[in-house]
C-alpha positions in Angstrom: 40.4 70.6 52.0 38.0 67.9 52.7 36.7 64.5 51.5 33.1 63.8 51.6 31.2 60.7 50.5 28.6 59.7 53.2 26.2 62.3 52.7 23.4 60.0 51.8 24.0 58.1 55.0 23.6 61.2 56.9 20.5 62.0 55.2 19.2 58.4 56.1 20.1 58.8 59.6 18.5 62.2 60.0 15.2 60.9 58.6 15.2 58.1 61.1 15.4 60.4 64.0 12.4 60.9 66.2 10.2 63.9 65.2 10.3 65.3 68.6 14.1 65.7 68.3 15.6 69.3 68.6 17.3 68.8 65.1 16.2 72.0 63.0 14.2 71.0 59.9 14.3 74.3 58.1 11.5 76.2 56.6 9.6 74.5 53.5 10.0 76.9 50.9 7.2 75.4 48.7 4.5 76.2 51.5 5.5 79.9 51.6 3.5 82.5 49.7 4.6 83.1 46.1 6.1 86.6 47.1 8.0 85.1 49.8 9.4 82.2 47.7 10.7 84.9 45.3 12.6 86.6 48.2 14.1 83.2 49.3 15.3 82.7 45.5 16.9 86.2 45.7 18.6 85.2 48.9 19.9 81.9 47.3 21.1 84.1 44.4 23.1 86.4 46.9 24.5 83.3 48.5 25.8 82.1 45.2 27.7 85.4 44.7 29.3 84.7 48.1 30.2 81.2 46.9 31.8 82.7 43.6 33.7 85.2 45.5 34.9 82.5 48.1 36.1 80.4 45.0 38.0 83.4 43.6 39.5 83.9 47.0 40.9 80.3 47.3 42.4 80.5 43.6 44.1 83.8 44.9 45.6 82.1 47.9 46.8 79.2 45.6 48.6 81.8 43.3 50.0 83.1 46.3 51.1 79.5 47.3 52.7 79.0 43.9 54.7 82.3 44.3 56.2 81.3 47.6 56.7 77.7 46.8 59.7 78.9 44.9 61.1 80.3 48.0 60.1 77.2 50.1 62.1 75.0 47.5 65.2 77.1 47.8 65.1 76.8 51.6 64.5 73.0 51.5 67.2 72.6 48.9 69.7 73.9 51.5 68.2 71.4 54.1 68.6 68.5 51.5 72.5 69.5 51.2 73.1 69.4 54.8 71.3 66.1 55.3 73.0 64.5 52.2 76.5 65.8 53.2 76.8 68.0 50.2 77.1 71.1 52.4 79.0 71.1 55.8 77.4 74.0 57.8 79.8 76.1 59.8 80.0 79.6 61.6 76.6 81.1 62.1 74.9 78.2 60.4 75.7 75.9 63.4 74.8 78.4 66.1 71.5 78.2 67.9 70.6 79.9 71.1 70.1 77.4 74.0 68.5 78.0 77.4 70.4 77.5 80.6 68.2 74.5 81.5 69.3 72.8 78.1 72.9 73.5 78.8 72.5 71.9 82.4 70.8 69.0 81.0 73.5 68.5 78.3 76.1 68.5 81.2 74.3 66.0 83.2 74.2 63.5 80.4 76.2 60.5 81.1 78.3 59.9 78.0 78.4 56.3 78.4 74.7 55.7 78.7 73.2 53.1 76.5 71.1 55.7 74.7 74.2 58.0 73.9 76.0 55.0 72.6 73.0 53.8 70.5 72.9 57.3 69.0 76.6 57.4 68.3 76.4 54.2 66.3 73.4 55.3 64.4 74.8 58.9 63.9 78.7 58.6 63.9 80.6 61.8 63.8 82.4 60.6 60.7 79.2 59.9 58.6 78.4 62.6 56.0 75.4 64.6 56.7 72.4 63.2 58.8 72.0 59.5 58.1 68.5 58.2 57.8 67.1 61.6 58.4 63.7 61.3 56.6 63.4 57.7 57.9 63.2 59.1 61.6 61.1 62.0 60.4 58.6 59.6 59.0 58.8 57.2 61.9 58.2 60.1 64.4 55.3 61.4 62.3 53.9 58.0 61.6 51.1 57.9 64.3 50.4 61.7 64.4 50.5 62.6 60.6 50.7 59.4 58.7 48.0 57.5 60.5 50.3 54.5 61.3 50.8 53.7 57.5 54.6 52.9 58.1 55.2 49.2 58.9 58.5 47.7 60.3 59.4 46.1 57.0 59.1 49.6 55.2 61.8 51.1 57.4 64.9 49.4 55.6 63.4 50.9 52.3 62.9 54.4 53.8 66.6 54.5 55.0 67.3 55.2 51.2 64.8 58.2 51.0 67.0 61.3 50.3 64.3 64.0 50.1 60.6 64.9 49.5 59.6 67.8 47.5 56.3 69.4 46.6 55.1 70.6 43.3 52.2 73.0 42.9 50.0 73.1 39.7 49.6 76.7 38.4 46.3 76.2 36.7 44.4 74.4 39.5 44.9 74.0 43.2 46.5 70.4 42.8 49.7 69.2 44.0 52.3 66.6 43.6 54.5 64.9 46.3 58.0 63.6 44.8 60.0 61.2 46.9 63.6 61.1 45.9 65.5 58.0 46.6 69.3 57.1 46.5 70.4 53.8 44.7 69.0 50.9 46.8 68.6 47.2 46.8 64.8 47.5 46.8 63.6 49.1 43.4 65.2 50.9 40.5 63.1 54.0 40.5 64.9 57.2 41.5 61.7 59.0 42.2 58.2 58.0 43.2 55.4 60.5 42.7 51.9 61.1 44.0 49.6 63.4 42.1 46.5 65.1 43.7 43.9 66.8 41.6 41.7 69.2 43.3 38.5 71.0 42.2 38.5 74.7 43.4 35.2 75.9 42.0 31.7 74.8 43.0 30.0 71.8 41.3 27.0 73.1 38.9 24.7 70.5 40.4 25.0 71.8 44.0 26.9 75.2 43.8 25.6 76.3 47.4 27.2 73.2 49.0 30.6 74.7 48.3 32.9 74.6 51.2 36.4 75.2 49.8 38.6 73.2 47.5 38.2 69.5 47.7 40.5 66.5 46.4 38.5 64.7 43.6 41.3 62.1 42.5 44.9 61.1 43.1 47.3 58.9 41.1 50.3 57.1 42.1 53.1 55.5 40.2 54.5 52.2 39.2 57.3 51.0 41.6 59.9 48.8 39.8 60.7 46.4 42.6 63.7 44.2 42.3 63.1 40.4 42.4 62.0 39.3 46.0 62.2 42.8 47.5 58.6 44.0 47.2 57.5 44.9 50.7 53.9 45.4 49.4 53.5 41.8 48.9 53.8 38.8 51.3 53.8 35.0 50.6 50.7 33.0 51.7 50.8 29.2 52.0 47.3 27.8 51.1 46.2 25.1 53.6 46.2 22.2 53.2 49.4 22.3 51.0 49.3 20.4 47.6 52.1 18.9 45.8 53.8 21.2 43.5 51.8 24.0 44.8 53.4 27.5 44.6 53.2 30.2 47.4 50.5 32.8 46.7 51.4 36.4 46.9 49.1 38.7 48.7 48.9 42.5 49.3 50.6 43.3 52.6 50.0 46.5 54.6 52.8 49.0 53.7 53.5 52.5 53.4 54.4 52.0 49.8 50.7 51.1 49.0 50.6 55.0 49.2 51.5 55.0 45.6 48.8 52.7 44.4 45.6 54.4 45.5 42.1 53.5 44.6 41.4 54.7 41.2 38.9 57.4 40.5 39.0 58.6 36.8 39.6 62.4 36.5 36.3 62.6 34.2 34.2 60.8 36.7 35.6 62.8 39.6 34.8 66.0 37.9 31.3 64.9 37.2 30.7 63.4 40.7 29.8 65.9 43.4 32.2 63.9 45.8 35.0 61.7 44.4 34.9 59.2 47.3 31.3 58.4 46.5 32.3 57.3 43.0 33.8 54.3 44.7 31.2 51.6 45.5 33.1 49.7 48.0 33.3 51.2 51.5 36.8 50.0 52.3 38.1 51.5 49.2 36.2 54.9 50.1 37.8 54.8 53.5 41.2 54.1 52.1 40.9 56.8 49.7 39.9 59.2 52.6 42.9 58.1 54.6 45.1 58.6 51.7 44.0 62.1 51.2 44.8 62.9 55.0 48.2 61.4 54.7 49.0 63.3 51.4 48.1 66.6 52.8 49.9 65.9 56.1 53.0 65.1 54.1 52.6 68.4 52.1 51.6 70.7 55.0 53.3 69.2 58.2 56.2 66.7 57.4 57.9 68.4 54.5 57.7 71.8 56.2 58.5 70.8 59.7 60.9 67.9 59.0 63.6 68.9 61.5 61.0 69.3 64.4 59.7 65.8 63.7 63.2 64.5 63.6 64.0 65.8 67.1 60.5 65.3 68.4 60.2 69.0 69.3 57.0 69.3 67.5 55.2 67.2 70.0 56.7 69.1 72.9 55.2 72.4 71.3 51.9 70.8 70.9 51.8 69.9 74.7 52.8 73.5 75.5 50.1 74.8 73.3 47.4 72.6 75.0 48.6 73.6 78.4 48.4 77.2 77.5 44.8 76.8 76.2 44.0 75.0 79.5 45.3 77.8 81.4 43.4 80.3 79.5 40.1 78.4 79.9 40.8 78.1 83.7 
């Protein structure tokens, strides 16, 4: 899944390159003999057949995703019950094979260490489920998957996040992220949603440029913030202050801006070869591209690997993978 939008810029850069560069320029078809031009057109038609088959392939994969999403939902529902405290696991559920090294480390831990005391306060044995589970998941995934979008002032709000679920559209390759919140002092919404619309087939204007499904637009939702609790706004005092002047409210950096993405109308997105280029402002285009990356990371990584982000194991596994790759290269 990709976001494009700077192809014009790339073309301009390539035109400004020195003619003596090693960049391949391709064969000028119009300079070929007529019979040769006809053969090249035939090759384009064959390439178009490949594109059509590729588009069908991605749709078949999506249908398979929809089929398995029901199984994932059932599994993730079990996780949500444990996290919320609705289900207390026991017996085989709480058994996990530990290596001798892990057992030795557990024995060596000083039970009165500051870290253990800190964790005991945050996760007391008497608390139901796993408190602030998704807050810790998102904090640990913040730099690697969420591109640093969570700010310190977002954390008290995310403490009330109970679950994140994924809904797949059956008729296209789009999806929705649904954030379920417990009753909280920040807003009245029970759920916050983010919808992504994908184009799975090639665009008529440039069918041979097809490179798989692309996100063409996304829509968020309105957050009904309670008075004075909106973390996406901050007060700004104008200098110099004037008599009876009110504080100006400006947009603040916040994870919850994720639910107010740059708007690209669906009709424009379908007509536009690349949705991001429908936005004239470079900052808006960059923000939309970042939004796409964060959305896919939540869908593909955070939701499906939540406990590994919670414990930090996912980063250890990545380091082992890099070490293995380096050893193989050596």
